[in-house]
N, C-alpha and C positions, 0 to 999 in steps of 0.2 A: 731853543736849544742851542747853547752856545756851542757846543762840541758839535760836528759835521755827522750825521744821522748814518750810518754803514750797517746795516741787516744783510742776513743770508739767509738764503734756502740751502741745507745742506743734505740732501736727500740719496740713500744708499739705493745702489744699482741691484736691487735683490728681484725683483720681479714688478709689474706695474704698479704704475702710481695712483696708491686709493685717494677717493674725492678729498679726505681728511687729511691727506698730506698738499692737495693742492688749495684747499681751504690756508693749510698753514704759510704756505709759498705767497698765494691771495694776500694776505694779513701783513708779512712781511713788506709785499709794494706796495700796497695801501700806506702804510707804517710810512717808509722810505718817501714815497713822491706827496705826501700829507706836510713834510718836511722840509723836502727838498733834500733828501738824500740819496744815497746811491744802494742799488738792489743787486746783490752777488748770489751767483751760484757755484755751489761749490759741491762736488760728488766725491761725498766719504765711502770709498770703495775698498777698505779696507780688511772687511772680511771677504777676503777670497773664497772661501768653502760657499758662501751664498752668493757669490756674484752668476747675475742672468746675463746672457747675451741678449744684446737688443734692447737691456732697461735703459738704459741710458738715454738712447735716442730717441723712446718713448719719454721719459720724464721731459726732455728739450720739446719734442712737437707738443706733450701737452701744455705746457707753459704757453707757448705759442699761441696753440690754437685760442686761449684764454686769454690770450692780449696782456700777458702779465712778461712786460721787459725787464732784459738782466743786463744790467750797467756793466759786471765784470765778471768774469767768470768761465767755464767751461764754453767753448762756443765762442767766448765774444774777446777772451785773452783779457788783460791789464796787468796796471803793475805790481801785484802780488803772485802776478802765475810762477808754477805751476798751479790749478784749483783744482786738479783730480788728485787725491790724497794717495794714492799709489806710484806717482809722478815725484810725490815729495816725502820719500820716503826714509831719502841720508837725513832729513831734518829731524827726526823725530827721538833719534836713538841719542843724539849731543843732549835733547831736556832731560832725557828719561834716565841718564849719568849724572846729570845735573843734580836731580831731586835725590840720588842716591849719596852721591859726594854731599850733600847738604844737610842727610841725616832725613829725608822727608820720603824714602822710596829703599826698598833692598831687592837683591838677589834672591829668588828661590829655587831652589833644583830640586824639590820635593816632586817624586812621580804620581803618575792618577790612581797607582795602587795605594800609595801609602795613606793620598787622600780618602779614599773608599775606605778603608780600615779606620780613620779617624771619626768619618759619616756613619758608620755601623755603630762604632764603637759609644758616640752620641745618642745615637735610637736606640742603642740595650739601656741606656740611662733615661732613657725620654727623654730626650733634648735635641736639639738643633742644631749641627754643626755649622759654624761658623769660622771663617779664615779669619782671627783678627789676632786685638795682644795677648788671648789665653794660648794659643798654637804657636804665633807665629817663630817662637825663640824653642821649642818645642823640633821644629823640622829644621832639614840641610837648608838654612838663609845663610845671608850674609849676617845678619844679627847674631847668631850661634856659631858658627862657623868663622877658623882663625883667616884674617886675613889673605894668607900664604895660598891657605887650599881653597878660597874663593877664586882669587886669581888663577891657580892652578886647574879649576874646574872648567872656567871659563876657557884658557887658554887653549884645552885638549878638545873643546868643542862642547861638550856637556849641554843638554838643553837646560834655557834658565830662564826665567821670567822676569821684570820687574815689576814689583808689588807696592802701592802705596801705603806709607807708614800710619795707618790712623791715628789719630791719638785717644788717650784712654780716659775717658769721663771728664770730653771737655762740651760747652754749649757751643754749637755755631749758632750766629746769629744769621738771617740772610733777609733780604726783600723781594720781592715778587711787584710788579705793577700791576699783575691782577689778583693774587690771590693775598697781597700787604706784607705783615711782615712772621717772619715763621723761625722756630729753634727745635733745633737737633741736637740729641746726646750722642758724641762720637761713638761711646758704647755698644752703640746700636746699630754702627755701621762694620763694614766688613773691611779688609784690605782688599783694596781691585785692583787688578793684573792691568798695567799700562801699557806694557810691552813684552813683545816674543820673539825669543831669537829663533824660533822652528820656524818663520817665517819672516824674520825680519823685518813685521810690521807691529805697529801701534795700536792700542785698543781706540777703541770711541773716546775713552775719556782722555786720553793725551793726547793726540792727535785734532781732536775738538777744541779743545782750551788753548794748544800753543796756534793753529792756525786761527781760532777768532783773534787773539793777541797780535799774530804777526801780518793778520789784515785790517787790525783797526776796526773789528766789528764793535760798536757802539751798545748794539740793542740785540739780546738773544730770544728771539719771536719763536717758541716749539710749543709742542703738544705736550699735554699732560701727562703723558708716560715717561716722561726723562724728568720731571719733580724731584722721585727720590733721589735722583744722581744729583741735587743741584748742591747739599752739603759736603761732597765730594769736590766737584769744582769751584764752590768757593774757597775750600782749603787747596786748591791745586794755586789759583790766582795769589794768595797766600803764601804757600811755598816756594814760585816763582820771584814772589817781589813785585807782582804784577798789580796789585791793588788800585793805585791809583787808574789805571787803565784798564780794571774791571768792566765788564759789560754791564748793562740794566739787563734784568731778566724778565719774561712773560711768560709763562705757563698758558695754554690754551685749551679750555674742553673740550672732553671726547666727543666725535659725533655718535648718537646712539641710535639702535634700533629706532623701528619706528613702533615699535613696542614697549621703547624707552627702558627696555633689560638689557645692559651692556652696549659693548664698542660695537659700532654697525661693521656687517663684516662680507663678504663674497657672498658667503652661503646664503645671509640674507637677503640679498637679491636674487639669488636663482630660485631661491622657495619662492618669494613673494613677487616673481620678475621686473625688477628695474637695477639699472646699470648701479655699479659703484666706482666704475675706473672713470672720466675723461673718455677717451679712445677703446675701439677695441684692441682687444689682447691677443695673442695666439704663444705658448708657451712654447718656446723651442727645443725644450725637454721632452717634452709628455703630447705636445698637441693640444692640450686643452687651451677653450678660448673663453672669453670673461666679455659680455657686453662694453659699449662704450657709448656717454651720455653723445659721441657726435656722430658715430652712426647709426643713434638710434632714434636722430633726427631733433635735437635741442640744440638749439641757437648758442654759442660760445655764450654769449651777453647773459641770456638768460640762467644758465647755468650759472656763470659767474655771482649774478645778484641774488640767488637762490641762496648758492654756497656764504654770501656775505651777508647775509641774516642768519647763517644758523649759527649764532654765539655772539653774536654785534647787534645789539640795538643801538637806530640811530637818534632813541629819545622821540620819534613823530610817529605819525600815523601813515609815511610814507612807506611805499614796499616796492617801487619801480625805481631801479635806480640806474645811470649812468655808470661807467667807469670812474666819467673824471666827479661824478656827484658821490661815487664811493669815496674817492680820494680827498674830495673837502668836508666829505663829511666823518670819516671815521678816526676812531680815537679810541687808546685800550683802556680806557675807565670805563667804555661803556661793552668790553664784554664781560658776557659772565663767568662767572663760576665755576656753574653746574653745567653739566654735559646739556647737548640739543639733541634732540629727537629729533631723525629726518622723519621727512614726509612725502612718499612718491607722489602722491597726488597734489601736492604744493609745487612740488617740482613741476608736472603737468600745468598748473597753473601759471607758472611763469611763463612758461614757454606758451603759452597761448596767448598771453599778454607783448610779449614779443611779438609774438605773428601777427597779431590786430595790429600792431604800431607800423608794420612794413608798408612801405608805397606801393604800388602797380608793379614799379619799374623793379624795386628789389626782388618783389616776389615772381616776377617771372625770369628773372636769372636764375631762381633757385628751381622754378616749378618748367624750367623749359627740360633740363636732362631726364625728367621725367613722363613729360608727353612724350618726348624723342622714343623712349623703351617700351611705349604704349602705340608706336609708328605715327603719331599725328606732330605735322609740320606745320605750325603755324609762327605769325609773329608775336616778337616780344609784346607787342602793345596788346592781341589779341590773348595771349598768356597770361599778364599780368591783368587783363581787364577780370579775366574767367578767375583768378586768383580773389584779385580785390574783392570780388563780388560775394564770394564764400570764404573769407579767413575769418569772419565773426563766426564761421562754425566749427574752425578746424584749430586742431594743438598742436601739429606737426606738418612740417610743408606733404610729407607723405600721406597726408590725408587728403590732399587736394583732388587729388585722380578721383578717387569716389563721388566727392562730391561733387566736381565739375566735368567728368567723364561727358554726359550728354550733350554740353556745350560743342565737344568738336566731332562725337559719332552718334548719329542716330539708334534710337534704341531697335534691336533687333526681337528681344521680350518682352514681353509685359508683366510686371508685378501681379503675381494671383491674388489678393487681398484686394487690391482698387480695383484690376480687371470685374472683378464680380459685380463689386459697387458700383461701377458708372459706367460696364460696357453692357447696360443692357436697357430696355423698354426705350426710350426717345432719344436717348439719349446719342447713339449713332449719327441718327437725322440732324439733331441738333449741332452737333458736329458737324455736318456737311453746311447748313448754314453758316456756323462759324467761319466754314471754308470760305464762302462765298463774300462774307464783311471783310478779312483778311486779303482777300487777294484783288479787294476794290480798293484796299489802303495805297496811295504811295508814298506820305511821308510814315515810315514804319520806326520812328523813335520811340521810343518807351513811352514819354509822357501822350504823344498824338492817340499814337494803338489802343492805350488803354481809354481815350477818350472815347475814339470811337467804337470801339468793341463794349466799353463799359456803357454807355448810348443807348446802341440797339439792343443791349440785354434790357434795359428798362424799358424801354419802347414795348416790346416782345412781351414785358414781363415775364420773362424767365429766372429762375432761382439763379443766384451768381455764383453758388457753390456748385451746383447741377453741373452751370456750363464750365466753370473752370477746371475742375476738377477731370474733369472729361478731356480737356483741351491738354491738362499736363501728362493726364494717361500718354494719349500721342504723344507730343512733344519728347519728356522727357523718360517716359516707359513706366511709372513708381511714382509713388504719394511722397516724392522730398524734394527739393531743391528751392531755389529764393522765389520770389514774387514771380510771377507767371510773364508780365512783361519785360521783367528784366532777358527773361529768355527769349522770348519771340525779339525782343531788340539786340541780341546777342549773336543768335543763328541767322538772323534775318527771314525775308519775306518769303523767297525761293525756298529755302530750307525748310522754311513751318508746313508750305504747302505740301510739301514732298513729305515731311514724315505724318500729315493728316492722311494725303494718298491712303501711304503705306498702310495703317492700320485699316483702314476703311478697305481696304483688298483683303491684307492678309488676318483680320483677329475675327472672327466668329462672332457675334453677339451672345451674351450671356443668356440662357432661357431664364 
């Protein structure tokens, strides 16, 4: 691309960042990095009534956790600062007035009561009310009032808004990098509010276009929900005379419920037991909480990998991608037009794959806090070794304690089902014999212990399952765990003998 790629993620701080928003940020980031461009974070906080304390910090922390790096913007700075729209408010009025002066917009002084009356009038006729060419000159606007009266109303502090003057019966032709060529007749569109005097702030439409132009945004990659706004945005670029620098647009498909019907919501997550937000969230207003992928034990790289494939197809069978591989493979022409159905089980699958790929050293660092919570103080080497043995059976780091606790803590209770099956008949006596064999071994490595005990079982013509399951009951307390010789090698000879003595002393054989 000859033009420098500059993309922006521009969320509103109205609550926690939905995973659909994270995906939008991710696709922007991948596209920017793929083309050697810049990623900008802009906070669109012009809707003061919906502002939520802590939401901006949540957005920034979420992006950081995901590894989405910001080149310019809130928290980073840059040549187009400030990047928070509430700090740019003096910029927008100038552009709103420019549109009015050029005949592309007008002042409207109508009240909510006047608009309600028009809505009821339309409903009585079985019609839908639209604020457009059919009503704008019948209401108190700068199109219907004398210039002197308009100036007088503004001077005395009357409440007003600036509305875009949507042309009548014109075809707007647009191009979308995902959806192709689109045509819309302007007669189907209404006159959107661009600026409100009541709070001296622009609406999304004006601020968005002005800021994208001033920040030299080359590509606008955003959610499908903004597709209906595209004709207005095209016309705003035309009204300002900015067509030559107008960005290219790409509208991403929705994230759908697991059932496929409708947009994925927090309610779906609450009902089905999965997070829809990257991090844990607690509402400062209501105290209501929401699960987060981070706190639920997901790895950031697994979450990102899963999100990337919800709407983008690499064109191969590959499913596991590092961030660098995603950057190298990403292209908008492989983004789907149709919605992507979220699958909670697939999200868990991704996490399990990343769990299985981790080294013992990486696992030790993550597992140590959990061990300490259970009062276990061991070296990183032992923590990592235990986790490494059992990682193939784990989905989350939090699974590891249940999978490995017997490596660190001797059983004090024995699983009822296994006890009934193996702690009867000759088995306790056979375990005494195994104890003597184990006590005689000097090299207690996995391989040597297996060779010695296996040879003894063969020589005695005992049943392998009978011996090994009884030994497992003694050492683990249940019918779970890895190979028996992984356990013996890990806990060592002294601990093996101690656990065998404990079951022989404390557990009465089943009659």
